[in-house]
C-alpha positions in Angstrom: 0.0 0.0 -0.1 1.3 3.5 -0.9 2.0 5.8 2.0 2.7 9.5 1.9 5.8 10.2 3.8 6.5 13.9 3.1 3.3 15.3 4.0 2.9 13.2 7.2 6.3 14.2 8.4 6.3 17.9 7.6 2.6 18.9 7.9 0.4 20.4 5.3 2.4 22.1 2.4 2.3 25.8 2.5 1.6 27.3 -1.0 2.2 30.9 -0.3 5.1 32.5 -1.9 8.4 31.7 -0.1 6.8 29.3 2.2 8.4 26.3 0.5 8.3 22.8 1.9 11.9 22.2 3.0 13.5 25.7 2.6 12.3 29.2 1.4 11.3 29.1 -2.2 12.3 31.4 -5.1 9.6 30.1 -7.5 5.8 30.1 -6.9 4.7 28.6 -10.3 6.3 27.0 -13.2 5.5 27.1 -17.0 7.2 24.1 -19.0 7.7 24.5 -22.7 8.2 21.0 -24.2 9.4 20.6 -27.9 8.2 17.2 -28.9 10.5 15.1 -31.2 14.1 16.2 -30.3 15.0 19.7 -31.1 18.5 19.9 -32.8 21.0 21.6 -30.5 23.6 22.5 -33.2 21.0 24.2 -35.4 19.5 26.4 -32.5 21.6 27.1 -29.4 24.8 25.0 -29.6 27.1 26.7 -32.2 29.5 24.3 -33.6 31.9 26.1 -36.0 34.0 22.8 -36.1 31.3 21.2 -38.1 31.9 23.5 -41.0 35.5 22.3 -41.2 34.7 18.6 -41.2 31.4 19.0 -43.3 30.9 16.0 -45.6 33.5 13.7 -44.0 32.4 10.3 -42.8 34.1 10.2 -39.2 31.1 8.9 -37.3 30.4 5.4 -36.0 30.9 2.6 -38.6 27.9 0.7 -37.2 24.4 2.0 -36.4 24.3 2.9 -32.7 21.3 1.6 -30.7 18.2 3.9 -31.1 19.4 5.5 -34.3 16.9 5.0 -37.1 19.7 4.8 -39.7 23.4 4.3 -40.1 25.2 7.7 -39.5 26.0 9.6 -42.7 28.6 12.3 -43.2 29.1 15.1 -40.8 26.9 18.0 -41.6 27.3 21.6 -40.6 24.3 23.7 -39.7 22.6 25.3 -42.6 21.6 28.2 -40.4 23.7 31.4 -39.7 24.6 31.8 -36.1 25.3 35.3 -34.4 26.1 36.4 -30.8 23.4 38.2 -28.9 23.0 40.1 -25.8 25.6 41.2 -23.1 26.2 37.4 -22.5 27.1 36.9 -26.1 25.0 33.9 -26.4 25.3 32.2 -30.0 21.8 31.6 -31.4 20.8 30.5 -34.9 18.7 32.4 -37.4 15.7 30.1 -36.7 15.2 31.9 -33.3 15.3 35.6 -34.0 12.8 36.6 -31.4 14.1 34.5 -28.5 17.7 35.7 -29.4 16.7 39.0 -28.0 16.1 37.7 -24.6 19.2 35.4 -24.1 20.3 37.7 -21.2 17.2 36.5 -19.2 18.0 32.8 -19.8 20.4 30.4 -18.2 21.4 27.5 -20.5 22.1 23.8 -19.7 24.5 23.1 -22.5 25.2 19.5 -21.8 21.9 17.7 -21.0 21.9 14.0 -21.9 19.4 11.2 -22.2 19.8 7.5 -21.6 17.8 6.7 -24.7 17.6 7.6 -28.3 13.9 6.6 -28.6 11.1 9.1 -28.3 8.7 7.4 -26.1 11.2 6.4 -23.3 13.0 9.8 -23.8 9.7 11.8 -23.2 9.0 9.8 -20.1 12.4 10.3 -18.9 12.4 14.1 -19.3 9.0 14.4 -17.6 9.1 11.5 -14.9 12.9 10.7 -14.5 12.2 7.1 -15.8 12.3 5.4 -19.1 9.1 3.4 -18.5 5.5 4.3 -17.8 3.8 4.4 -14.5 5.9 7.0 -12.7 4.7 10.6 -11.7 5.7 13.5 -13.8 7.3 16.7 -12.7 3.9 18.5 -12.6 2.2 15.8 -10.5 5.1 15.7 -8.0 4.8 19.6 -7.7 1.1 19.4 -7.1 1.6 16.6 -4.6 4.3 18.6 -2.6 2.8 22.0 -2.7 -0.8 21.8 -3.4 -3.0 24.4 -5.0 -2.9 28.2 -5.1 -6.5 28.4 -5.9 -9.7 26.4 -5.4 -11.0 27.5 -8.9 -8.6 26.3 -11.3 -6.6 23.0 -11.6 -3.2 22.9 -10.0 -1.5 21.2 -13.0 -2.7 22.2 -16.4 -1.6 20.7 -19.8 -2.1 22.6 -23.1 -1.3 20.1 -25.8 -0.5 21.0 -29.3 -3.7 21.6 -31.5 -2.4 18.8 -33.9 -2.4 16.1 -31.2 -1.0 14.7 -28.0 2.9 13.9 -27.7 4.5 10.6 -27.6 2.9 8.3 -25.0 -0.3 10.2 -25.3 -1.4 11.3 -21.7 1.5 9.4 -20.2 3.8 12.3 -19.8 1.2 14.1 -17.5 0.5 11.2 -15.4 0.4 11.0 -11.6 1.7 7.5 -11.7 1.4 6.0 -8.2 0.5 9.4 -6.5 -3.1 10.0 -5.8 -4.8 10.6 -9.1 -5.8 14.1 -8.3 -2.3 15.3 -9.0 -2.4 14.1 -12.7 -2.4 16.9 -15.3 -5.7 18.4 -16.4 -5.6 18.4 -20.3 -7.4 21.5 -21.7 -7.8 22.4 -25.3 -6.9 26.0 -26.0 -10.4 27.3 -26.5 -13.1 28.7 -24.2 -14.5 25.6 -22.3 -18.1 24.9 -22.9 -19.2 24.0 -19.4 -22.9 24.7 -19.5 -25.7 22.3 -20.7 -27.2 23.1 -24.1 -30.6 24.8 -23.9 -32.3 21.8 -25.5 -31.7 19.8 -22.4 -34.6 21.2 -20.4 -34.3 18.6 -17.7 -30.9 19.9 -16.7 -32.1 22.4 -14.0 -30.5 23.4 -10.6 -33.2 21.3 -8.6 -32.5 18.2 -10.8 -28.8 18.7 -10.2 -29.2 18.9 -6.4 -31.3 15.7 -6.3 -28.8 13.9 -8.6 -25.9 15.0 -6.5 -27.5 13.9 -3.2 -28.1 10.4 -4.5 -24.6 10.3 -6.1 -23.0 11.3 -2.7 -24.7 8.4 -0.9 -23.5 5.9 -3.6 -19.9 7.4 -3.5 -19.8 7.2 0.3 -20.7 3.5 0.2 -18.2 2.9 -2.7 -15.4 4.7 -0.7 -16.0 2.9 2.5 -15.4 -0.5 0.8 -12.2 0.8 -1.0 -10.2 2.9 1.4 -7.0 2.4 -0.5 -8.2 3.5 -3.9 -7.6 7.2 -4.7 -9.5 7.3 -8.0 -13.0 7.9 -6.5 -11.7 10.9 -4.4 -9.9 12.2 -7.4 -13.0 11.9 -9.6 -15.1 13.7 -7.0 -12.7 16.5 -6.5 -12.5 16.8 -10.3 -16.2 17.3 -10.6 -16.2 19.7 -7.7 -13.5 21.7 -9.5 -15.4 21.4 -12.8 -18.3 23.1 -11.0 -16.2 25.9 -9.7 -14.6 26.2 -13.2 -18.1 27.1 -14.7 -17.5 30.5 -13.2 -13.7 30.9 -13.3 -12.7 29.1 -16.6 -14.6 31.1 -19.1 -13.1 34.2 -17.9 -9.6 32.7 -17.8 -9.8 31.2 -21.2 -11.4 34.2 -22.9 -8.8 36.1 -24.6 -11.2 38.8 -25.9 -10.2 41.2 -22.9 -6.5 41.1 -23.8 -5.2 44.2 -25.5 -4.8 44.0 -29.2 -1.1 44.8 -28.8 -0.7 41.7 -26.5 -2.6 39.4 -29.0 -0.2 40.7 -31.8 2.8 40.2 -29.7 1.9 36.6 -29.2 1.3 36.0 -32.8 -2.5 35.2 -32.6 -3.1 37.1 -35.9 -0.7 34.9 -37.8 -1.5 31.3 -38.9 2.0 30.0 -38.2 2.1 31.2 -34.5 -1.6 31.3 -33.6 -1.9 28.0 -31.9 1.3 27.9 -29.8 0.8 31.6 -29.2 -2.7 31.2 -27.8 -1.5 28.5 -25.6 1.5 30.6 -24.3 -0.9 33.4 -23.5 -3.3 31.0 -21.7 -0.4 29.8 -19.7 0.3 33.5 -18.5 -3.4 33.8 -17.7 -3.7 30.6 -15.8 -0.6 31.4 -13.8 -1.9 34.8 -13.0 -5.0 33.3 -11.7 -3.3 30.7 -9.5 -2.5 27.6 -11.5 0.7 26.2 -10.0 2.1 24.3 -13.1 1.3 24.7 -16.7 2.9 22.6 -19.6 2.8 23.9 -23.1 3.6 21.2 -25.9 5.0 22.0 -29.3 4.2 19.2 -31.8 2.3 16.0 -31.8 3.9 12.5 -31.8 4.6 11.1 -35.1 7.0 11.8 -38.1 5.9 15.4 -39.1 4.9 18.7 -37.8 7.2 18.5 -34.9 10.9 18.6 -34.0 11.8 15.1 -35.3 13.5 16.5 -38.5 14.8 13.1 -40.0 14.0 14.1 -43.5 15.5 17.7 -43.9 16.8 20.1 -41.3 16.8 23.0 -43.7 13.1 22.4 -44.7 11.6 20.9 -41.5 13.2 22.8 -38.8 12.4 26.5 -39.8 8.5 26.0 -39.8 8.4 24.4 -36.3 10.9 26.9 -35.0 8.9 29.8 -36.3 5.7 28.5 -34.8 7.1 28.8 -31.3 9.8 31.7 -31.5 7.7 34.7 -31.4 5.1 33.4 -28.7 7.9 32.4 -26.4 9.6 35.8 -26.7 6.2 37.4 -26.1 5.7 35.2 -23.0 9.0 36.2 -21.6 8.3 39.9 -22.1 4.7 39.6 -20.8 5.8 37.8 -17.7 8.5 40.4 -17.1 6.3 43.4 -17.7 3.7 42.1 -15.2 6.3 41.3 -12.5 5.4 37.6 -12.8 8.9 36.7 -13.8 10.0 37.5 -10.2 8.3 34.4 -8.9 7.7 32.3 -12.0 10.0 29.8 -13.5 9.9 29.4 -17.3 11.6 26.2 -18.7 12.3 25.0 -22.3 13.2 21.5 -23.2 12.9 18.6 -25.5 13.4 14.8 -25.1 16.9 14.6 -26.7 19.0 16.1 -29.4 20.0 15.2 -32.9 23.2 13.8 -34.6 25.8 16.0 -36.0 25.8 13.4 -38.9 23.5 13.6 -41.8 20.6 11.4 -42.3 19.1 10.8 -45.8 20.8 13.8 -47.3 20.3 16.8 -44.9 18.2 15.4 -42.1 19.5 14.4 -38.5 18.9 11.3 -36.5 18.0 10.9 -32.7 20.8 11.5 -30.2 20.6 11.3 -26.5 24.4 12.2 -26.3 23.7 15.9 -25.7 21.0 18.5 -26.1 20.2 21.9 -24.7 17.6 23.2 -22.2 17.2 26.6 -20.7 15.4 28.3 -17.7 14.4 31.9 -17.1 12.7 33.8 -14.2 12.8 33.5 -10.4 16.0 32.3 -8.8 17.9 32.1 -12.1 21.3 33.7 -12.8 20.2 35.3 -16.0 22.7 35.2 -19.0 24.6 32.1 -17.8 25.2 28.7 -19.0 26.4 25.4 -17.5 28.4 22.5 -19.2 29.4 22.0 -22.9 29.1 19.5 -25.6 32.0 18.3 -27.7 33.2 20.1 -30.8 30.6 18.3 -33.0 27.7 18.4 -30.6 27.6 14.6 -30.5 28.3 14.0 -26.8 28.7 16.0 -23.6 32.2 17.2 -22.9 31.8 19.0 -19.5 29.1 19.5 -16.9 26.8 16.7 -18.0 23.3 17.0 -16.6 20.5 14.6 -16.8 16.7 14.9 -16.1 17.5 14.2 -12.5 19.6 17.3 -12.1 17.1 19.4 -14.3 14.2 18.2 -12.0 16.3 18.7 -8.8 17.0 22.3 -9.7 13.3 23.1 -10.4 12.2 21.5 -7.1 14.9 23.3 -5.3 13.7 26.7 -6.6 10.1 25.6 -5.5 11.4 25.2 -1.9 11.7 21.4 -2.2 14.7 19.2 -1.4 14.5 16.4 -4.2 15.8 13.8 -1.7 13.1 14.4 0.9 10.2 14.6 -1.5 9.3 10.8 -1.3 6.3 8.4 -1.7 6.1 4.9 -0.4 5.3 2.5 -3.2 5.6 -1.3 -3.2 8.0 -1.0 -0.2 10.3 1.6 -1.9 10.5 5.3 -1.0 10.2 6.6 -4.5 11.6 10.0 -5.7 11.2 12.1 -8.9 15.0 11.9 -9.1 15.1 8.2 -8.3 18.5 7.7 -6.6 20.3 10.4 -8.7 20.4 14.2 -9.1 22.0 17.4 -7.9 20.9 21.0 -8.0 22.8 22.7 -10.7 24.0 25.7 -8.6 25.8 27.2 -11.5 22.8 28.6 -13.0 21.2 29.8 -9.9 21.2 33.5 -8.6 23.3 34.1 -5.4 
């Protein structure tokens, strides 16, 4: 039987700013931007001039490494121009002209690594710390540890790509063995339709009251016979929250009251940026109204319309990069102008990187050897970086960080010691970071 250790030992979590769970927090809420498919580091943030010198040479592995979809081709330089930006001199490729203006707000993890080259396990790992399904994700652990900031909106909201869910479908937002109430609430990026249609005349307040009274009796009987099953309590609380959202959600999801300049900044008037821009703006609105953790996904699972650019980096990367670049820059500006960046953490990541070797002409294959993530906002030493990859961008060279370190750092900023946040499951005190992880102090403000 599962047993909650942290809450019992430390009392109820304190959601107020700087309350924290184990130490004073810097961060009150988190927005996670996830690029589905494996964003190419050497074509975005990891400038590799050495690739230009060895372009076209076959210096890679002779045999196909595990998890690669094809035998490595010749080394391939980036087809995009890189320039230095900001006082930090951060190199950024031409696919991110808008984000390049904000590099002095960001702290980069330049030597992230994964234990897999396969999308499904890689997506699980970057969200739950494990390669297999069944483990709680970062958002669920955050909800479990700190609780909600408002009773009127979900604690953990997921805004998936309008084209579909990511690899593993809803698995990356799962509460795993934690109580089901902590799983991500998946919401499509429109105004929720929460009221019965007028043709349903029987759906009256009186009918609701009678039905709820009967349902409560049935629920109490069911719960009494299944004291160890959290699913009924989760479902009840979900419906209670849905009732409250009939008042709060329409206002939170209605972008009509936003200034035209704000809508334009997020790219809502452009087809390329409208979907991701809408969800970035909704993330800001939800956090502003008390949602603790918001996840915004770019790209669905599959072989197209995401960051899995096997076919052609020059043709496939620019469109997906353009769909997120302006909205992300607008989100940073918006959070900063509203003072939200002072207690909000914004993180950008993907499940792994891509090879410096060409695939099928000018594509790139999967590569867990090294990739880039960044953080911005509360508690972050802006304009810094930690670690580096090798000269080709194939493997890490210094300061390797895994998801365990990524997660430990985020939890630390939320006021949580990752080694003390545990849940007893099948006789094991489980952690988000398993038996690994350290806080990357090199990117934290003093």
